C-alpha positions in Angstrom: 10.5 26.9 -1.8 11.2 22.8 -2.6 13.2 20.7 -0.5 14.1 17.5 -0.5 14.7 15.5 -3.9 13.6 15.7 -7.7 14.6 14.5 -10.8 12.6 12.5 -13.5 12.5 8.6 -14.1 13.1 7.4 -17.4 13.1 4.4 -19.6 16.7 3.6 -19.8 16.7 2.8 -23.6 14.5 5.2 -25.2 14.8 8.3 -22.9 10.9 8.2 -22.3 9.4 9.7 -19.0 7.4 6.8 -16.9 4.7 8.2 -15.1 2.9 6.0 -11.9 6.4 5.2 -11.1 6.6 4.3 -6.9 9.4 6.4 -4.8 10.0 4.7 -1.6 12.1 6.2 0.5 13.7 3.2 3.2 12.3 4.1 7.0 9.0 6.5 5.7 6.0 4.7 4.7 4.1 7.3 2.6 5.1 7.4 -1.3 4.9 9.1 -4.0 4.3 8.5 -7.8 5.7 10.2 -10.5 3.5 12.2 -13.0 3.5 13.7 -16.6 7.1 12.9 -18.2 8.2 11.3 -15.6 9.0 14.2 -12.9 8.4 13.4 -9.3 9.1 15.7 -6.3 10.0 13.7 -2.7 9.8 16.5 0.6 12.9 15.3 2.9 14.4 16.6 5.7 17.9 16.7 5.7 19.7 13.2 6.1 21.0 10.4 4.3 18.3 8.0 2.6 18.3 4.6 0.4 15.8 5.3 -2.1 13.9 2.7 -4.4 12.1 3.2 -7.7 9.6 0.6 -9.2 7.6 0.2 -12.0 5.4 -2.3 -13.6 7.2 -4.2 -16.5 11.0 -2.2 -15.3 13.4 -3.8 -13.3 13.4 -1.8 -9.7 16.6 0.5 -8.8 17.9 1.8 -5.7 20.4 4.3 -5.1 22.1 4.4 -1.8 22.9 6.7 0.7 21.8 9.5 -1.1 22.7 13.2 1.4 19.7 15.6 1.4 21.0 19.1 2.5 18.6 21.7 1.4 21.3 24.3 1.6 19.5 25.5 -1.6 16.1 26.1 -0.6 14.9 27.3 -3.5 16.5 24.3 -5.3 15.8 20.1 -4.5 18.4 17.9 -5.1 18.1 16.6 -8.7 18.1 12.8 -8.5 17.3 11.0 -11.8 16.7 7.3 -12.6 16.9 5.4 -15.2 15.0 2.2 -15.4 15.7 -1.2 -17.4 12.6 -2.2 -19.2 11.9 -6.4 -19.0 12.2 -7.9 -22.1 9.1 -7.3 -24.4 7.9 -10.9 -25.3 8.9 -12.7 -22.1 6.5 -15.0 -20.5 5.1 -14.8 -17.6 7.0 -17.3 -15.9 10.0 -15.3 -16.8 8.9 -12.4 -15.3 8.3 -14.3 -11.7 10.5 -16.5 -9.9 10.7 -19.9 -11.2 7.4 -22.2 -10.4 9.5 -24.9 -10.1 12.1 -23.9 -7.8 9.6 -21.8 -5.9 7.9 -24.7 -5.3 11.5 -26.9 -4.4 12.1 -24.0 -1.7 8.9 -24.2 -0.3 9.2 -27.6 -0.1 12.3 -27.2 2.1 10.5 -24.6 4.2 7.5 -26.7 5.1 10.1 -29.5 5.8 11.9 -27.7 8.8 8.5 -26.3 10.2 7.3 -29.7 10.3 10.6 -30.4 12.3 9.9 -27.9 14.4 6.2 -29.3 15.4 7.8 -32.5 16.4 10.0 -34.1 18.5 13.0 -33.3 15.9 12.6 -29.5 17.0 15.5 -29.1 19.7 17.6 -31.0 16.8 17.1 -28.3 14.3 17.4 -25.4 17.1 20.9 -26.7 17.7 22.0 -26.1 14.1 21.2 -22.0 14.7 23.2 -19.3 16.2 21.8 -17.6 19.2 21.5 -13.7 19.3 24.4 -12.1 21.5 21.8 -9.7 23.3 21.5 -10.1 27.1 18.2 -10.9 27.8 16.6 -7.4 29.3 14.5 -5.5 29.2 14.4 -2.7 26.7 12.8 0.8 27.4 12.0 2.8 24.5 15.0 4.5 23.8 17.1 1.4 24.4 14.9 -0.6 21.7 15.3 2.1 19.0 19.3 2.1 19.6 18.9 -2.3 19.0 17.1 -1.7 16.1 19.0 1.1 14.4 22.1 -1.1 15.2 20.7 -4.1 13.8 20.5 -2.1 11.0 23.4 -0.7 10.4 25.1 -4.1 10.9 22.9 -6.0 8.3 21.6 -3.3 5.7 21.3 -5.8 3.0 18.7 -7.8 4.5 16.9 -4.5 6.9 15.1 -1.7 6.5 13.8 0.2 9.3 10.8 2.3 9.2 8.2 4.0 11.0 4.0 3.7 10.3 3.0 6.5 12.7 3.3 7.9 16.4 2.0 7.0 19.7 -0.6 9.3 21.7 2.8 10.5 23.4 4.7 11.3 20.0 6.6 7.7 20.1 7.2 6.1 17.0 6.3 3.3 16.1 8.9 1.2 14.6 9.0 -2.0 12.1 12.0 -4.0 10.7 11.7 -5.4 7.7 13.7 -8.9 6.9 14.1 -10.0 3.5 17.1 -9.8 1.0 14.8 -7.1 -1.2 14.0 -5.6 2.1 12.9 -2.2 0.4 10.8 -3.7 -2.5 7.6 -6.2 -2.7 9.2 -8.8 -5.3 6.2 -9.6 -7.6 5.2 -13.2 -6.0 7.1 -13.0 -2.9 4.5 -13.8 0.3 4.7 -10.7 3.0 4.1 -11.4 6.6 3.5 -9.2 9.8 4.5 -9.5 13.5 3.1 -6.9 16.3 4.3 -7.6 20.1 3.2 -5.3 22.9 -0.1 -4.4 22.3 -0.7 -4.3 25.6 1.4 -2.4 27.3 2.1 -4.7 30.4 2.3 -7.6 28.3 6.1 -7.0 27.5 7.4 -10.8 26.7 6.2 -10.7 23.1 8.3 -7.4 22.8 11.5 -8.7 23.6 10.8 -11.9 22.1 10.4 -10.1 18.7 13.3 -8.0 19.3 15.7 -11.4 20.1 14.0 -12.8 16.9 15.2 -9.5 14.3 18.7 -10.7 15.5 18.9 -14.5 15.4 16.7 -14.0 11.6 19.9 -11.5 10.9 23.2 -14.1 12.5 21.8 -16.8 10.9 21.3 -15.6 7.1 23.8 -17.0 4.9 24.6 -19.6 7.2 21.7 -21.2 7.9 19.9 -22.7 5.1 16.6 -22.8 6.8 17.0 -19.1 7.6 18.6 -18.1 4.6 15.9 -19.6 2.5 13.6 -18.1 4.8 14.7 -14.3 4.3 14.7 -14.9 0.3 11.3 -15.7 -0.4 9.3 -13.9 2.6 9.0 -10.4 3.0 9.3 -10.3 7.1 7.8 -7.2 8.9 8.2 -6.9 12.8 7.2 -4.6 15.1 8.2 -5.0 18.7 5.5 -2.8 20.3 2.1 -1.1 19.5 1.7 0.5 23.0 5.2 1.7 23.3 3.2 4.4 25.5 1.6 1.5 28.0 5.0 -0.2 28.0 7.1 2.9 29.6 5.0 3.4 32.1 4.8 -0.2 32.9 8.4 -0.5 33.1 9.2 2.0 35.6 6.7 0.4 37.9 8.3 -2.3 40.6 5.1 -4.3 41.0 3.6 -5.5 37.4 -0.4 -6.2 38.3 -2.8 -5.5 35.7 -2.9 -1.6 35.7 -2.7 1.6 33.5 0.3 -0.2 32.1 -2.0 -2.2 29.9 -3.8 0.6 28.2 -2.6 3.5 25.6 -1.8 6.8 27.0 -5.3 8.0 26.7 -6.1 4.7 28.6 -7.9 3.0 25.9 -7.7 -1.1 25.4 -6.0 -1.2 21.9 -7.2 -4.3 21.1 -11.1 -3.4 21.6 -10.8 -0.1 19.8 -10.6 -1.7 15.9 -13.6 -0.7 13.9 -16.3 -3.6 15.2 -17.2 -6.6 12.9 -20.7 -7.2 12.6 -21.5 -11.2 11.8 -24.2 -13.1 10.5 -24.9 -16.9 9.8 -24.6 -18.5 6.4 -27.6 -19.7 5.3 -26.9 -22.7 4.4 -24.5 -23.6 7.2 -25.8 -22.3 10.1 -22.7 -23.4 12.4 -20.0 -20.8 10.2 -20.7 -17.0 10.8 -19.6 -14.0 8.4 -18.9 -10.9 8.4 -21.8 -8.5 6.8 -21.6 -7.8 3.3 -20.7 -3.9 4.2 -17.5 -5.6 5.7 -16.1 -7.3 2.4 -12.6 -7.5 2.5 -10.7 -5.8 -0.7 -13.5 -3.0 -1.7 -12.7 -0.7 1.6 -10.5 2.5 2.1 -9.0 3.5 5.5 -11.3 7.1 5.2 -14.8 4.8 5.0 -13.3 2.4 7.8 -12.5 4.8 10.2 -16.2 6.9 10.1 -16.9 4.8 12.7 -19.5 5.9 16.0 -16.3 5.5 18.4 -12.9 7.0 17.9 -9.9 5.3 16.4 -6.5 5.8 18.8 -3.5 6.9 16.5 -2.1 3.3 17.4 -4.8 1.4 15.5 -5.2 4.0 12.6 -1.4 3.7 11.8 -1.9 0.1 12.0 -5.2 -0.3 9.8 -3.1 2.0 7.2 0.0 -0.3 7.6 -2.6 -3.5 7.3 -4.5 -2.3 4.0 -1.4 -0.9 2.0 1.3 -3.9 2.2 -0.3 -7.3 0.7 0.4 -9.5 4.0 -0.6 -12.4 4.2 -0.5 -14.3 7.6 0.1 -12.2 10.6 0.7 -13.0 14.5 -0.2 -10.6 17.3 1.7 -11.5 20.4 0.2 -11.1 23.9 0.6 -12.5 27.7 -1.8 -13.8 30.6 -2.5 -17.6 29.3 -0.8 -20.6 26.7 -2.5 -20.6 24.1 -3.1 -19.5 19.9 -6.0 -18.1 19.6 -8.4 -17.8 15.8 -11.0 -15.6 14.4 -13.5 -14.9 15.5 -13.6 -13.1 19.2 -16.7 -11.8 18.0 -20.2 -13.2 18.4 -23.6 -13.3 17.1 -25.8 -12.2 20.2 -28.4 -15.0 19.5 -26.2 -17.2 19.1 -26.3 -21.2 20.8 -22.8 -22.2 19.8 -19.7 -20.8 21.9 -17.6 -21.1 19.0 -18.0 -18.1 16.3 -16.4 -20.1 13.6 -15.2 -18.4 10.4 -15.3 -19.9 7.2 -11.6 -21.0 7.3 -12.0 -22.7 11.0 -9.5 -25.6 9.2 -7.2 -23.3 8.0 -7.0 -21.1 11.4 -7.0 -24.6 13.4 -3.5 -25.0 10.7 -1.9 -21.9 11.8 -3.1 -22.1 15.6 -1.3 -25.6 16.3 1.7 -24.8 14.0 2.6 -22.7 16.6 1.5 -24.6 19.8 3.2 -27.5 18.2 6.4 -26.1 17.6 5.9 -24.7 21.6 7.4 -27.2 24.2 4.5 -26.6 26.5 1.8 -24.8 24.6 0.1 -28.1 22.7 0.0 -29.6 26.2 -3.2 -27.4 27.2 -2.1 -27.6 30.7 -1.5 -24.3 31.8 -3.2 -22.1 34.1 -5.9 -22.3 31.8 -6.8 -25.6 30.1 -7.2 -25.6 26.2 -7.4 -28.9 24.6 -4.2 -28.9 22.0 -3.2 -25.4 23.1 -5.6 -23.7 20.6 -8.9 -22.2 20.9 -11.5 -20.2 18.9 -11.5 -17.1 20.4 -15.0 -16.5 21.3 -15.0 -20.1 23.1 -13.1 -18.6 25.3 -14.2 -15.1 25.7 -15.4 -12.4 23.5 -14.0 -9.5 22.1 -15.6 -7.0 20.0 -13.1 -4.4 18.4 -10.5 -6.3 18.2 -7.2 -6.7 15.6 -7.6 -10.1 14.5 -10.9 -9.9 14.2 -10.6 -7.1 12.1 -7.5 -7.6 9.6 -9.6 -11.0 8.8 -12.9 -9.2 7.4 -11.3 -6.2 6.1 -7.6 -7.2 4.3 -6.7 -10.2 2.7 -4.3 -11.4 5.5 -5.7 -14.2 8.4 -4.0 -13.5 11.6 -3.5 -15.5 14.7 -3.3 -13.9 18.7 -0.8 -15.8 20.5 -0.4 -16.0 24.4 2.9 -16.8 25.2 2.7 -17.7 29.1 0.4 -17.1 32.0 2.7 -14.3 33.4 2.6 -11.2 31.6 5.6 -9.4 32.8 7.6 -12.0 33.9 11.4 -11.1 36.2 14.1 -10.4 33.6 16.1 -13.4 34.8 13.0 -15.5 33.2 13.2 -13.7 29.7 15.8 -16.3 28.4 13.5 -19.5 29.2 10.8 -17.7 27.2 13.2 -17.3 24.4 14.0 -20.9 24.7 9.7 -21.7 24.2 8.9 -19.5 21.8 12.0 -18.9 18.7 11.5 -22.2 17.3 7.4 -22.0 17.5 8.1 -18.3 15.7 9.7 -19.5 13.0 7.3 -22.4 11.6 4.3 -19.7 12.5 5.7 -18.0 9.9 7.0 -20.4 7.7 2.7 -21.4 7.0 2.7 -18.6 4.4 3.9 -21.2 2.2 0.5 -23.2 2.2 -2.4 -23.0 -0.2 -2.4 -21.9 -3.4 -0.2 -18.8 -5.3 -0.4 -17.2 -8.5 -0.8 -14.6 -10.9 -3.3 -12.9 -12.9 -2.9 -11.8 -16.2 -5.0 -9.4 -19.1 -5.4 -12.2 -21.6 -4.7 -10.0 -24.3 -2.0 -7.7 -23.2 -0.4 -9.6 -20.4 -0.8 -6.6 -17.8 -0.6 -7.9 -14.6 -3.9 -6.8 -13.0 -4.8 -5.6 -9.8 -7.4 -6.2 -7.5 -8.8 -9.0 -9.1 -11.0 -11.7 -6.7 -10.1 -14.5 -5.5 -12.7 -16.8 -4.6 -12.4 -20.4 -3.1 -15.7 -22.2 -4.0 -17.6 -23.2 -0.5 -15.2 -20.8 1.1 -17.3 -17.6 2.1 -14.2 -15.7 2.3 -12.3 -13.6 -0.5 -8.7 -12.4 -1.0 -7.8 -10.2 -3.4 -4.3 -9.5 -6.1 -1.6 -7.1 -5.1 -0.5 -4.3 -8.1 1.7 -7.4 -9.3 -1.2 -9.2 -10.3 0.3 -11.8 -7.6 -2.1 -13.6 -4.9 -1.4 -15.9 -2.0 -4.7 -17.8 -0.4 -4.0 -19.9 2.6 -5.4 -23.2 2.5 -5.4 -26.6 4.1 -4.5 -29.9 2.0 -7.8 -30.8 -0.7 -9.0 -30.4 -4.0 -10.5 -27.1 -4.5 -12.5 -24.7 -7.0 -10.6 -21.5 -7.7 -12.1 -18.9 -9.4 -11.0 -14.8 -10.4 -13.2 -12.3 -11.5 -12.5 -8.2 -12.2 -15.2 -5.9 -13.2 -14.9 -5.2 -16.7 -13.6 -9.2 -17.9 -15.0 -12.5 -18.0 -14.9 -14.9 -14.8 -12.5 -17.8 -15.1 -13.0 -20.7 -13.3 -9.9 -23.8 -12.3 -11.6 -27.3 -11.4 -10.1 -29.9 -9.3 -6.7 -28.0 -8.0 -4.6 -30.7 -5.6 -3.6 -28.3 -2.5 -0.9 -30.9 -0.4 0.5 -30.7 3.3 3.9 -28.4 1.5 4.3 -25.9 -1.1 1.5 -24.0 -2.4 -0.2 -24.7 -5.9 0.8 -22.3 -8.3 -2.0 -21.4 -10.4 -2.5 -18.3 -13.3 -5.4 -16.8 -14.4 -5.5 -14.7 -17.9 -9.0 -12.8 -17.9 -11.1 -11.7 -21.2 -12.1 -8.3 -21.4 -15.8 -8.2 -21.5 -17.3 -7.2 -24.9 -18.8 -3.7 -24.7 -22.3 -5.1 -25.9 -22.9 -7.4 -22.9 -21.2 -4.9 -20.5 -24.0 -2.3 -22.0 -27.1 -4.6 -21.5 -25.8 -5.1 -18.2 -26.2 -1.2 -17.2 -29.0 0.7 -16.1 -31.0 3.4 -17.9 -29.0 6.3 -16.6 -25.5 4.6 -17.9 -27.4 3.5 -21.2 -28.8 7.7 -21.8 -25.3 8.7 -20.8 -23.3 5.6 -23.6 -25.9 7.4 -26.0 -25.0 10.4 -25.6 -21.4 10.1 -25.7 -21.7 7.9 -28.9 -23.5 10.5 -30.7 -20.9 13.5 -29.8 -18.6 11.1 -31.1 -20.0 10.4 -34.1 -20.5 14.1 -35.0 -16.6 14.4 -34.0 -15.9 11.5 -36.5 -18.1 13.5 -39.1 -16.7 16.9 -39.0 -13.5 15.2 -38.7 -13.7 13.3 -42.3 -15.1 16.7 -43.8 -12.0 18.4 -42.1 -9.8 16.4 -43.9 -11.3 15.9 -47.4 -9.2 18.8 -48.5 -10.8 19.7 -51.9 -14.3 20.4 -50.5 -13.2 22.2 -47.4 -11.5 24.9 -49.2 -13.9 25.0 -52.3 -16.5 25.8 -49.0 -14.3 28.1 -46.8 -13.3 30.5 -49.5 -17.0 30.9 -50.1 -17.9 31.0 -46.6 -15.0 33.7 -46.6 -15.9 36.0 -49.8 -19.6 36.3 -48.1 -18.1 37.3 -44.7 -15.7 39.5 -46.5 -18.9 41.4 -48.6 -21.3 41.7 -45.3 -17.8 43.2 -43.1 -17.2 46.1 -46.1 -21.3 46.6 -46.4 -21.4 47.2 -42.9 -18.4 49.5 -42.6 -20.1 51.3 -45.8 -23.4 51.9 -44.1 -21.6 52.9 -40.6 -19.5 55.6 -42.6 -23.0 57.3 -44.4 -24.5 57.0 -40.7 -21.4 58.9 -39.4 -22.0 61.3 -42.2 -25.2 62.0 -41.7 -24.9 62.9 -37.9 -22.1 65.7 -38.8 -24.1 67.3 -41.3 -27.2 67.4 -38.7 -24.4 69.1 -36.4 -23.0 71.9 -38.2 -26.5 73.1 -39.9 -25.8 75.6 -42.8 -22.6 77.5 -41.7 -20.3 78.1 -44.3 -17.8 80.0 -42.1 -15.7 79.7 -39.2 -15.4 82.5 -36.9 -11.8 84.8 -37.6 -9.6 85.1 -35.0 -9.9 89.2 -33.8 -7.2 89.0 -31.3 -3.1 88.0 -31.5 -3.7 87.5 -27.8 -6.9 85.1 -28.3 -3.8 82.7 -30.0 -3.9 79.9 -27.9 -0.2 79.4 -26.2 1.2 76.1 -27.3 4.6 74.4 -25.5 5.4 71.0 -26.6 6.8 68.4 -24.8 9.4 66.4 -25.5 8.9 62.9 -24.6 11.3 60.3 -24.5 10.9 56.3 -25.0 13.4 54.1 -23.5 13.6 50.3 -24.4 14.8 47.9 -21.5 15.7 44.4 -22.6 14.0 42.2 -19.9 16.4 39.6 -18.3 15.6 36.1 -18.8 13.7 34.6 -15.9 15.9 31.7 -15.6 19.4 30.5 -16.5 18.4 26.4 -16.6 18.9 25.8 -20.5 17.6 22.5 -19.9 14.2 21.9 -21.5 13.3 19.6 -18.3 14.2 21.6 -15.9 11.5 21.0 -12.8 9.7 23.9 -11.1 12.0 26.2 -8.7 11.0 29.4 -7.0 13.4 31.5 -9.2 11.2 30.0 -12.4 8.2 31.3 -14.1 8.3 29.1 -16.4 5.7 25.4 -16.9 6.6 22.4 -14.5 6.8 20.8 -17.0 7.9 21.4 -21.1 
């Protein structure tokens, strides 16, 4: 049986199937793709779903409120899609948002964030509508109810989904806020916030629930928020540790205890794969992940093959971080008032307290954006003293297995850990003051995604976007990679840079003296040329060359046979002669076998000339004849479906695909 939905994804103009199209169901992280002829199958439980189809070179399509009943357990709901192709021959700029208009929007967003980081902070915030929610702690059920309420109230700009489950089987919910919440728009950056990594550090959880509503109520009414939501895809996870919070929520006294950990008594911010560091040879004050930690070249199964066990919450966040093209992230904690940036780990024999990454300057810029947009953090005079309200992680204290180090080492994402206050679980009556202090900083921080460089990488000949291209900034030992639409984002401070794009099978391309300003990111477009096959062959080893030589020989033989067959006259003459020779040989074999058979019969019968006569009538055999009837049955068709492209069902014995 097959439950859920099935169908075909076709080109709206030619009606040909589109294989490899992405089928996304809102609220479900797992995605499937169409196969040959554009066929797809998606298992779903009964319910109402929004289904979005995306494919390279086509305009995405969404069908809303699809009712899945599964009443017919032998046949899934048929749901076909017809995608409109993007006009052939359009320039790459027409396939993406206009560069100039995007620059204008990014400049606008940058101006707002600068105001939030200055004395004009309150002026900007007074123009925004406040959330209507009461300032109270949400347990798991109340949090889900609130998120679903917001999703239902603002369906055009929100999407609610879960990335996995905790140890106690609580969903890890995420809300997307964007003008196109169901899809990744080519050329649009994605950011994320994660709260409540430690169950007893509750302020981040409540601030993020309020922040979701803050974005929604101001969308379409405030220019800053509207442009931010239209041009950045924002993912918000209020709690990564719902089990720990549920325990803490029930306590009357909130001293540090089991609520900090997950249900397995594990600290989630020590459970990520450890990042081994080494010094840069020419810059001894900078450390980098060892070569086996190169971002963009790893899979979850490889990352999971480590000595210690990964908790389900950690595994879910890792998977989430690897499949979405996050550019910037913040994870919210409590216990101090500071923005803390990588690396948290340190080389054991290091003489320096700090563990500086190659992006030290960029991380300081990101950390200051939060610190200076907070009315008190930048002062650095709270319970623990920090200059400018920021710190290198290892300079404060060393963490092995932290989330921000892992994100920087294994993805294209830059993440900062933000401590929201000295009290981890303040009184409910104090939540409003925490919200007032952090709402502007939450906006200013994610707005930093507009800085640095951005762009696309294409195949120079076919104009097809190239995914997995490494974008390398000279003199900074940290790379990012392009996503499936060929788009990339690289956060950088203002300056002049040389940028190289490289991919296996293509010639690398370098653009020199790229100017990066303090506001909008600089747009760059690479068009990579395929390497000449002879040049590629020179770099191959003996085994590869032997395989190539053998393959080439087989291909040559195939072409020769093909040319011979296509030469009709010669082929027919030779075929006729061969057929005549075979027929003659066959006739000779038949004659020979018959002669052998006759000789054998004579040898067995000898010279007996007469058969024995029957002496008595009783010796005659009694023969009875039985009449056998034969009935011809008409076989019923195995399927009543006359559609020559009907998908598989349990009533059919035909091939799935015609």
